[in-house]
N, C-alpha and C positions, 0 to 999 in steps of 0.2 A: 295411437302409432308414436313409437319413436323416434326423433329427430335423426336425420341423415346427418353424415357428419365430412367436413372436409377436412381435409390430412394433407399436412406437407412433408415432402419426404426429401431430406437432404442426404445424398452420396458423399460420403468421404474419403477423400483418396489422401496419406501423408498428411493429415491434419487439414486440407484445404476442402472446400465444397465443389465437388466436381459433378460433370453431366455429361452422359453418352447419348449415341444412337442405336438401338438396339445392341447395346450393350459393349460397342466397341466406338474409336475415335472418341475415348474422353479426354475432357479438357476441363481444365482447372478455374474456376467462374468464380471465387469469393471466399469469404468467410464465415463458414458454418453456424459460429455463435453469433456474430452480427444479423443474419438471416433469421436463424431462429429466432431472437429477442423481437424482430420489425414483425413476422407472422404471428406470433402472439400476442404483441400489442393491438394486431388488426384483427383480433378475434378468430384465429384458427382453434380449432376443437382439439389436434392432436399433433404429436410431432413423432417424425419417424427417422429415426438416424442409421444409416447404413455402413459402416467399414467395408468398402467396397472389393479392398484387396486382400482383408484379413485371412480367409478361407485360402486363397490361392497361393499366399504368401505362407501360411502355414503358421502364422503368430495368432496373439490375444486381439482385442479392441484396445485402442489407445484411451485408456480410462481418463485421461485429464483433458480430454477433448469433451468426454462425456460429462464429466464434473463442470465443466465451463458453461454448458449447455445448459444443464439441469439448474444451476444458480441464476439464469434469465429465466426460464421460462415455468409457469406454472399451471400447467395444463400436463395432460398425459401424455408419456414421453417414453418412445419405446426403441430400443437399441439392437441390432444384430448385425453379423459377421463376424467369424470366428468363434460361436461360443459353441465350446466341444463339451459342455461337464455343467454338472450342478454347481459346481466352485465358481465357473466362470459367468452363471448366470447369476449366484448370490453376490459377486464381487461389482457386478453392473447394478444390482439394485442398492447396493450400497453406494454406490456413485451416485446414485438420482434417476436412476431409472424406475421408470412404474411397471415396463412390461419387456420380457425380452422376444427376441425374434431369431427362432431357430428356422436353419436352410437345408444346407450341405450336411452338416453334420447330422442332422435327423434322419435325411434319406439315407445315408450310411449307416446309421446306427438307430432305428426307430424307437427304441427304449427310451431314448433322450428325453423325448416328449415327456412320457409318463414319468421320469424321474424328476423333471425339472416342475412339471404338474403338480406333483406331491410334496416337492419343498417350497414353492414359492407359490403356487395356487393356481389351477386352471385360468383364472381371468388376468392373469399374468403372462401367459406363453402362449405366444402369436406364431403360428407355421405360416414362414413366408415360402411361395411357393415358384421357383421362374420358369415358365412354361412355352413351348415352342410347338407350333403346329406339325403335325407331320401325316402321313397317310395312315387312315384307320388300318388297324391290324387285330388278329386274336388278340397280340400282348396289350396293344394300346387302341380299345374299341372307339372311345372317344375322340380320335384324333389329335389330341393334343399331350405332349411328352414332358416329363420333369427333366431338367438340365440342371446342373448342379456348378460347382465352383465358377460363380459370376458367369454363367452363359456358357462356358468352354467345355462341359461333360455331358451330353445326354445318357442317361441311364434307362432309357426301355421301360418306365414306369407310367403308368396311365395317371394324368393328373387329376381325373373325379375319382379314383379309385383310390389315389392318395391322401385327398382332400378328406374323405372319409375315416380313412383308417387315422389319418392325424386326429380328426375329430376324437375318435374311439380311443385314441391315447391320451387325450386328456388335452388336446390343445383348446383355448377357450375364443380363438381369433383368427381369422387365414386372412392372408396377402396373396393375391392373384396376379401374379405380375407378367404380363404378356410380352415376351420378348421382340415377339412380331412388332409390336405397336408401341415400344419401349423410345420414346423421345422423338418420333413422327410426327406427335402433334396433329395427327389423321382421326382421333378418336380411339378409345377404349376398344378391347376385343371384347365385344356384347356377347357374343354367341359363349366365348369361354367362361366369361363370370358367369351370366345367366346358370349355366350346366354345372358349376359347381356352388353358387348360391342355392339352387333348386335340390340338390344332391345331400346339402348339410344343414343344422340347426342352429348353428353357432354365426356370429357375424362373419360378413366377407369385405373385406376391401378391395376394392379395383383399384389397379396399378398400371401404368402404362398408356401413355396414347394421348395423353389431355391436352387439347392446343386450344379449345374455347369455350365459354362457358355452356354451348347446347350438349358438349361431352359431357359434360358431368349431369346433366339434368337426363340424358339417354343412359347412362350406366346405373344412377339410381333409380330408374324406373324400368326401363325394359330391361335392362341388366340385372335388374334383383339385388344390386350390391347395397350394402349397408352403407358403405360410406366410400368417399369418392378421394383418391390420392392424387398431388399434384406436384410438380416439380418446375419442369421447364417455362409452363407460362407464368409462374410468379416470380421465379427464379430470375428472368430477363426482365421484369418489369412489364410486361404486356398486360397484367391483371392483377388485382388485389384479392386477397382474400374476402374482405369485406364486400367487394363488389362482385365477386363470384357468390357468395350469400344472398347478397340481395338480389340478385338474378332469379337462384334458385327460388327463393323466396316469393317471387313475383309471379313463378309459374307454380306456385302451390305446394312445391316442396318443404316439409317442415324440416328448419335448420335452427340450430342456436343462434340466436341474434347476436352480433357483436355489440358491444357496448356503445360505440358511435352511432348505431341504428337504433337502439332501444328509446 
């Protein structure tokens, strides 16, 4: 059985670490490079960096921040926000990102997933999905709708169907971010995560809502996720990466053991 992963998410706005609740009320909370190094040294499995206003501002990702983070961490590092072309993906890879996350641009142009996958490999292409609950309908039978542009624009596309389509186009991994749970620290959206994880054959990263160690255990077991993404619970110092892994290991979840626990 493959180890489950703990992944930290750094939402970055204007070069600063930021955090929001349900994609609004965003506040600056620190230096992303310092946090990246801290989590890496504490045994983090993977790091995700999102330039959260690149798409809505119509600009590219700040490569200088990517380069600074990549110089500090030596674990898989993925970057998203504002990626619209193979050239964007290639520049990020050259700046030190191991993976690229496509989101809004891929919804508008699904073939972008295939082009990036062909250019840099499926293992380096992550489809990030921002999802909001809605009333089930013929168009959205799962009751979960894709929303783009930083949670601002619903597109009338069913999340489970989009996950399957993204896999078929060459995405090697999915990030499933629940807007309803984002920043609430009340737990992941288990039903959504499980529905998508059971619909695809590629790894699924659960995102949005982690507030205590039990939430990670639930989403990695009941939610069928391959990895749990954390933000607020480590950014504010309530928990450490090594502490979360120790908790999961104690409950029988296979995780990579940080150096300080080995």
